[in-house]
LUMKE-366823 format. One line per 3 residues: number of its first residue (from 1); their letters; for each residue x negated, y, z negated of C-alpha. Coordinates in nm, 4 decimals, decimal comma. Layout:
BEGIN
NUM = A = X Y Z; ...;
//
This chain:
BEGIN
1 = MDQ = -16,6843 19,0707 -13,8729; -16,8170 18,9140 -13,5979; -16,7087 19,1481 -13,2837;
4 = RIS = -16,6795 18,7670 -13,1151; -16,4068 18,6877 -13,3216; -16,2041 19,0008 -13,2205;
7 = DHA = -16,3344 18,9026 -12,8407; -16,1879 18,4989 -12,9620; -15,8934 18,6896 -13,0683;
10 = ETL = -15,7829 18,9027 -12,8017; -15,8471 18,6092 -12,4665; -15,5963 18,4588 -12,6938;
13 = VDW = -15,2885 18,6305 -12,7257; -15,3117 18,8327 -12,3864; -15,5382 18,5706 -12,1905;
16 = SAQ = -15,4208 18,2592 -12,3258; -15,0686 18,2992 -12,4355; -14,9891 18,6123 -12,2882;
19 = IDS = -14,7879 18,7474 -12,5757; -14,5795 19,0686 -12,4685; -14,3954 19,3234 -12,7329;
22 = GDD = -14,0747 19,0919 -12,8940; -14,1922 18,7414 -12,8490; -14,1581 18,5591 -13,1535;
25 = VVL = -14,4912 18,4297 -13,2453; -14,5544 18,1226 -13,4903; -14,9333 18,0998 -13,5913;
28 = SVD = -15,0233 17,8031 -13,7507; -15,3709 17,8552 -13,9257; -15,5911 17,5760 -14,0980;
31 = EGA = -15,7970 17,6268 -14,4109; -16,1011 17,7609 -14,2544; -15,9856 17,9721 -13,9572;
34 = HDL = -15,8865 18,2789 -14,2134; -16,1181 18,5588 -14,0175; -15,9652 18,4371 -13,6836;
37 = AVA = -15,6015 18,4533 -13,7839; -15,6645 18,7923 -13,9344; -15,8319 18,8796 -13,6228;
40 = VAA = -15,5374 18,7180 -13,3931; -15,2571 18,8794 -13,6661; -15,3900 19,2475 -13,5865;
43 = KLG = -15,3408 19,1814 -13,1987; -14,9957 19,0302 -13,2365; -14,9207 19,3447 -13,4136;
46 = ERG = -15,0383 19,6051 -13,1999; -14,8333 19,3878 -12,8847; -14,5907 19,4874 -13,0727;
49 = ANL = -14,5389 19,0549 -13,1341; -14,2727 18,8866 -13,3997; -14,5123 18,6724 -13,6464;
52 = VST = -14,4452 18,4082 -13,8423; -14,7737 18,1925 -14,0136; -14,7790 17,8230 -14,1395;
55 = YSS = -15,0704 17,6822 -14,2901; -15,2542 17,3921 -14,2114; -15,4907 17,1952 -14,3942;
58 = DEL = -15,6588 16,8371 -14,3280; -15,6968 16,8379 -14,7472; -15,3558 16,9310 -14,7892;
61 = TRA = -15,2172 16,6434 -14,5201; -15,3932 16,3289 -14,7071; -15,2878 16,4716 -15,0575;
64 = YLR = -14,9089 16,4278 -14,9039; -14,9858 16,1310 -14,7104; -15,1338 15,9289 -14,9802;
67 = AFD = -14,8694 16,0137 -15,2455; -14,5772 15,9565 -15,0608; -14,3963 15,6381 -15,0550;
70 = GEF = -14,0915 15,5534 -14,8207; -13,9964 15,6107 -14,4927; -14,0507 15,9417 -14,3674;
73 = ETD = -13,7508 16,1975 -14,2787; -13,7049 16,1922 -13,8833; -13,7609 16,5289 -13,7139;
76 = PVY = -13,6528 16,7479 -14,0237; -13,3865 17,0263 -13,9103; -13,5602 17,2860 -14,1116;
79 = ERD = -13,9453 17,2446 -13,9155; -13,7556 17,1885 -13,5558; -13,5514 17,5441 -13,6247;
82 = LYE = -13,8333 17,6725 -13,6306; -14,0222 17,6023 -13,3267; -13,6669 17,6178 -13,1306;
85 = QAD = -13,6290 17,9816 -13,2107; -14,0104 18,0224 -13,0946; -14,1338 18,1955 -12,7285;
88 = SVL = -14,5280 18,0619 -12,8355; -14,7009 17,8474 -13,0957; -15,0682 17,9493 -13,1585;
91 = ALR = -15,2777 17,6898 -13,3338; -15,5715 17,7786 -13,4710; -15,7693 17,4941 -13,5834;
94 = GTR = -16,1185 17,4891 -13,8012; -16,1283 17,2253 -14,0528; -16,3809 17,1939 -14,3557;
97 = NTA = -16,4238 16,8414 -14,3698; -16,3544 16,6079 -14,0476; -16,3326 16,2913 -14,2312;
100 = ETS = -16,0982 16,4342 -14,4634; -15,8119 16,1947 -14,3837; -15,9969 15,8919 -14,3229;
103 = DVP = -15,8616 15,6988 -14,6010; -15,5259 15,7377 -14,4908; -15,4103 15,3824 -14,3893;
106 = DDR = -15,3503 15,3795 -14,0301; -15,0026 15,2495 -14,0527; -14,8871 15,5492 -14,2664;
109 = QTA = -15,0649 15,8009 -13,9914; -14,8496 15,6185 -13,7434; -14,5665 15,6393 -13,9082;
112 = YAQ = -14,5338 16,0140 -13,9233; -14,6808 16,0438 -13,6045; -14,3756 15,8902 -13,5295;
115 = ARQ = -14,1409 16,0318 -13,7258; -14,2104 16,3858 -13,6175; -14,1938 16,3479 -13,2585;
118 = GIR = -13,9196 16,5544 -13,1823; -14,1142 16,8335 -13,4200; -14,3802 16,8011 -13,1641;
121 = EAR = -14,1568 16,8314 -12,8368; -13,9772 17,1265 -12,9606; -14,3480 17,3001 -13,0130;
124 = LDT = -14,4683 17,1380 -12,6343; -14,1431 17,3336 -12,5400; -14,3250 17,6869 -12,6352;
127 = DWV = -14,6054 17,8989 -12,4919; -14,8144 17,6855 -12,7578; -15,2140 17,7350 -12,7456;
130 = STV = -15,4411 17,5866 -12,9105; -15,8030 17,7264 -12,9990; -16,0938 17,6181 -13,2649;
133 = HPT = -16,2399 17,8761 -13,5058; -16,6223 17,7510 -13,5964; -16,6657 17,6199 -13,9034;
136 = RAL = -16,9671 17,4543 -14,1187; -16,7636 17,1233 -14,1265; -16,7710 17,1455 -13,7305;
139 = AQQ = -17,0776 17,2433 -13,7090; -17,2180 16,9558 -13,9237; -17,0142 16,7318 -13,7355;
142 = AGM = -17,1381 16,8647 -13,3861; -17,5325 16,8298 -13,5315; -17,5764 17,1586 -13,5257;
145 = SYE = -17,7175 17,4489 -13,6901; -17,3787 17,6616 -13,8332; -17,5267 17,9874 -13,6340;
148 = GYR = -17,5981 17,7864 -13,3132; -17,2596 17,6063 -13,3177; -17,0788 17,9531 -13,3655;
151 = DFV = -17,2938 18,0085 -13,0368; -17,1566 17,7454 -12,8521; -16,8036 17,8187 -12,9367;
154 = YDA = -16,8398 18,1758 -12,7807; -17,0550 18,0360 -12,4665; -16,7606 17,7979 -12,4079;
157 = TLR = -16,4589 18,0392 -12,5014; -16,5513 18,3790 -12,4233; -16,5904 18,3189 -12,0046;
160 = DWE = -16,5106 18,4819 -11,7080; -16,1696 18,2824 -11,6885; -16,0421 18,3840 -11,3683;
163 = SLA = -16,3752 18,2724 -11,1721; -16,3545 17,9394 -11,3263; -15,9678 17,8713 -11,2143;
166 = EEM = -16,0975 17,9495 -10,8509; -16,3297 17,7131 -10,8290; -16,0941 17,4487 -11,0255;
169 = AQL = -15,8419 17,5101 -10,7822; -16,0243 17,3382 -10,5028; -15,9963 17,0201 -10,7540;
172 = KDL = -15,6127 17,0889 -10,7959; -15,5732 17,0954 -10,4364; -15,7812 16,7522 -10,3649;
175 = FDA = -15,5626 16,5788 -10,6369; -15,2257 16,6858 -10,5201; -15,3400 16,5595 -10,1628;
178 = GSE = -15,4419 16,2245 -10,2563; -15,3144 15,8900 -10,3611; -15,5808 15,6997 -10,5146;
181 = VRI = -15,8043 15,8234 -10,7569; -16,1021 15,5673 -10,8141; -16,4080 15,6023 -11,1393;
184 = KKE = -16,6881 15,4008 -11,0361; -17,0055 15,3596 -11,2533; -17,2991 15,1708 -11,1978;
187 = SDA = -17,4575 15,1664 -11,5348; -17,1661 15,0004 -11,7518; -16,9765 14,8095 -11,4626;
190 = TDL = -16,6575 15,0968 -11,4979; -16,4469 15,0502 -11,2235; -16,0877 15,1936 -11,2149;
193 = TLD = -15,8540 15,3290 -10,9977; -15,5676 15,4886 -11,0305; -15,2285 15,6068 -10,8759;
196 = IEG = -15,1379 15,9902 -10,8417; -14,9576 15,9970 -10,5374; -14,6663 16,2555 -10,6043;
199 = RTA = -14,8189 16,3787 -10,9102; -14,9071 16,7825 -10,9453; -15,2477 16,8688 -11,1160;
202 = VNS = -15,2865 17,0909 -11,3439; -15,5727 17,4037 -11,2942; -15,6194 17,4026 -11,6559;
205 = AAS = -15,7715 17,7730 -11,7268; -15,6972 17,8265 -12,0847; -15,3560 18,0311 -12,0102;
208 = VAY = -15,0063 17,9400 -11,9736; -15,0114 18,0848 -11,6599; -15,1978 17,7730 -11,5242;
211 = DSH = -14,9783 17,5506 -11,7542; -15,3318 17,5268 -11,9578; -15,3090 17,4862 -12,3439;
214 = NLP = -15,6261 17,4791 -12,5080; -15,8873 17,7833 -12,5519; -16,1270 17,6777 -12,4636;
217 = SGE = -16,0475 17,5017 -12,1550; -16,1669 17,3909 -11,8348; -16,0482 17,1276 -11,6650;
220 = VFT = -15,8421 16,9665 -11,4344; -15,5663 16,6877 -11,5436; -15,2619 16,4493 -11,3923;
223 = APA = -15,0538 16,1721 -11,5131; -15,1404 15,8980 -11,3414; -14,8410 15,6395 -11,2130;
226 = DTA = -15,0599 15,3094 -11,2272; -15,3259 15,2076 -11,3611; -15,6105 14,8844 -11,2775;
229 = GVI = -15,9232 14,7895 -11,3525; -16,1714 14,8297 -11,6544; -16,3513 15,1394 -11,7696;
232 = CFD = -16,6092 15,2423 -12,0321; -16,5383 15,5689 -12,2560; -16,9147 15,6147 -12,3494;
235 = VPM = -16,8688 15,9101 -12,5393; -16,8722 15,8843 -12,9214; -16,5543 15,9973 -13,0697;
238 = TIR = -16,4054 16,0789 -13,4427; -16,0257 16,0012 -13,4122; -15,8389 15,9754 -13,7121;
241 = GTR = -16,1743 15,9792 -13,9281; -16,3014 15,7075 -13,7650; -16,5866 15,6977 -13,5278;
244 = VRD = -16,5067 15,5224 -13,1957; -16,7987 15,4398 -12,9986; -16,8042 15,2425 -12,6845;
247 = ARL = -16,4500 15,1817 -12,6392; -16,3985 14,9159 -12,3034; -16,0304 14,9175 -12,1893;
250 = TFK = -15,8880 14,6971 -11,9417; -15,5844 14,7507 -11,7374; -15,3389 14,5601 -11,5058;
253 = DGV = -15,0146 14,7029 -11,3760; -15,0862 15,0002 -11,5879; -15,1182 14,8472 -11,8431;
256 = VVD = -15,4208 14,7926 -12,1597; -15,4464 14,4275 -12,1372; -15,7478 14,3818 -12,3394;
259 = WEA = -15,9604 14,6263 -12,5366; -16,2697 14,6570 -12,7824; -16,5449 14,8802 -12,9485;
262 = ESG = -16,8711 14,9179 -13,0545; -16,7769 15,1000 -13,3243; -16,3862 15,1635 -13,4341;
265 = EDV = -16,2207 14,8838 -13,2870; -15,9796 14,9191 -13,5563; -15,8127 15,2236 -13,5033;
268 = LTT = -15,8180 15,2122 -13,1598; -15,6019 14,8847 -13,1379; -15,3739 15,0812 -13,3659;
271 = IIE = -15,3544 15,3956 -13,1255; -15,2803 15,1036 -12,7997; -15,0383 14,9202 -13,0926;
274 = TDG = -14,8273 15,2378 -13,1578; -14,5286 15,2171 -12,9017; -14,4586 15,1055 -12,5366;
277 = GSR = -14,5973 15,3919 -12,4051; -14,8995 15,4069 -12,6126; -15,0637 15,0666 -12,3690;
280 = RLG = -15,0466 15,3047 -12,0915; -15,2211 15,6270 -11,9783; -15,0534 15,9622 -11,9258;
283 = ELG = -15,3413 16,1849 -11,8568; -15,6806 16,1894 -11,6149; -15,8636 16,4789 -11,6516;
286 = VGM = -16,2255 16,6389 -11,4997; -16,3871 16,8253 -11,7175; -16,5096 17,1616 -11,5289;
289 = NRG = -16,6200 17,3551 -11,7697; -17,0483 17,4380 -11,7682; -16,9931 17,6416 -12,0844;
292 = IDR = -16,9912 17,3474 -12,2745; -17,3030 17,1263 -12,2508; -17,3580 16,8728 -12,5455;
295 = VTD = -17,0737 16,6728 -12,7187; -16,9701 16,7964 -13,0381; -16,6963 16,5627 -13,1383;
298 = QIL = -16,4393 16,7561 -13,0948; -16,1950 16,6673 -12,8472; -16,1297 17,0250 -12,7384;
301 = FDE = -16,5100 17,0742 -12,6338; -16,5758 16,7402 -12,5351; -16,3016 16,7077 -12,2721;
304 = KMG = -16,3659 16,9645 -12,0942; -16,7393 16,9650 -12,0349; -16,8605 16,9971 -11,7146;
307 = GTV = -16,9455 16,6233 -11,5458; -16,6954 16,4162 -11,7437; -16,4119 16,2222 -11,7247;
310 = HCA = -16,1268 16,1655 -11,9562; -15,8307 15,9528 -12,0157; -15,5463 15,9953 -12,2320;
313 = LGR = -15,3921 15,6900 -12,3935; -14,9817 15,7794 -12,4291; -14,7606 16,0709 -12,3496;
316 = AYD = -14,7623 16,2343 -12,0146; -14,7602 16,5734 -11,9653; -14,3821 16,6928 -11,7499;
319 = ANL = -14,6110 16,9952 -11,6157; -14,8010 16,6723 -11,3818; -14,4417 16,5340 -11,2894;
322 = PEG = -14,2210 16,5609 -11,0038; -13,8664 16,7036 -11,1024; -13,6062 16,4968 -11,2629;
325 = ESG = -13,8998 16,2244 -11,3284; -13,9494 16,0761 -11,6936; -14,3111 16,0655 -11,7427;
328 = NDS = -14,4840 15,7836 -11,9798; -14,3479 15,8434 -12,3249; -14,5466 15,7832 -12,6968;
331 = AVH = -14,5800 15,9076 -12,9851; -14,9479 15,9481 -12,9436; -15,1610 16,1185 -12,6657;
334 = VDL = -15,5406 16,0130 -12,7437; -15,8083 16,1511 -12,4846; -16,1396 15,8984 -12,4494;
337 = ITD = -16,4007 16,0145 -12,2272; -16,6728 15,9004 -11,9965; -17,0358 16,0463 -11,8998;
340 = MRE = -17,0417 16,1076 -11,5208; -17,3684 16,2455 -11,4923; -17,5957 15,9703 -11,4626;
343 = AGT = -17,7379 15,7970 -11,1889; -17,5010 15,5959 -10,9716; -17,1170 15,7754 -11,0729;
346 = RLE = -16,9061 15,8271 -10,8634; -16,5579 15,9429 -10,8778; -16,3602 15,9258 -10,5541;
349 = IDG = -16,0037 16,0595 -10,3907; -15,8822 15,8073 -10,1528; -16,2024 15,7227 -10,0595;
352 = EVI = -16,3902 16,0323 -10,0216; -16,6518 16,1131 -10,3009; -16,5668 16,4487 -10,4365;
355 = QRD = -16,8119 16,3869 -10,7387; -17,1570 16,2465 -10,7481; -17,4190 16,1901 -11,0564;
358 = GLF = -17,1371 16,4689 -11,2336; -17,2000 16,7346 -10,9533; -16,9123 16,7948 -10,6958;
361 = QWE = -16,9738 16,8621 -10,3345; -16,9570 17,2277 -10,3134; -17,2228 17,2494 -10,6509;
//
């Protein structure tokens, strides 16, 4: 076995999830992530944790959703109890076909997501961490050789996370002290302002100790209270098996009032019209992981890429909100990315330019 798989497992268990002896851990394993699951199981055994593993497959999900005829049970108790009793949930992603669910009707996928919102909340209440094991399907989606993609994944994942956390703390401090963020791009007339007053930014350094739940990570994110203006998301993404390219959203009083996309507009419409919360932004994030240097069509990596900004339609994370305040609620949380590395781009906080053409003040 590639030594980097063992290193990946150790980073996940120790740095990211911080598993202790006696912890109850749910290990959710995608069909292509078997090798990583074996390495993680060994690490969990060494630490004396308790393990329950579940199997996840896009092909299995497709078969179920296409065959199901009726109303989905809302938050089935037998599944919710599993997560409510768990200390940690480790999700090992590794699909064999990134377009497997592309022929499942959007309305059925939406109904399924809505019916499982309580399940999702129970999982998010644990010390959960999601990571990706490199598969040939993901390499193909990224337009890379399998060997090249594995190198890319481990370069992004096996980093000096403590040093990166110190660098990202500079942006967190600026966000926490700030009231308004402005994103400007001359090339596509993006000009978006976001109210972040009273919010707490998360230094997402790939560890639950930082309220960070993705490995790799490398972003600072917060939850805007209000949004106004226009933004073009020029980084293409596959969402629900459909390619979405050059999505352009217009916000007024915090709500999406107009939208279009060069491709994938139908799926974008479905997401925006999911519920009341899906018309608002639940997240503003800034990518700071310089080990991610190219678009791979995988949100776990692409949203962390240094020199990018992403916004998520839908659910806001409690970690960004003042005590006792309820943030934007929705059955979806869908990230869209804009590239800030071209000439004529600015990221401002309260009128001060903190990033220009993809580079921060301190770089």
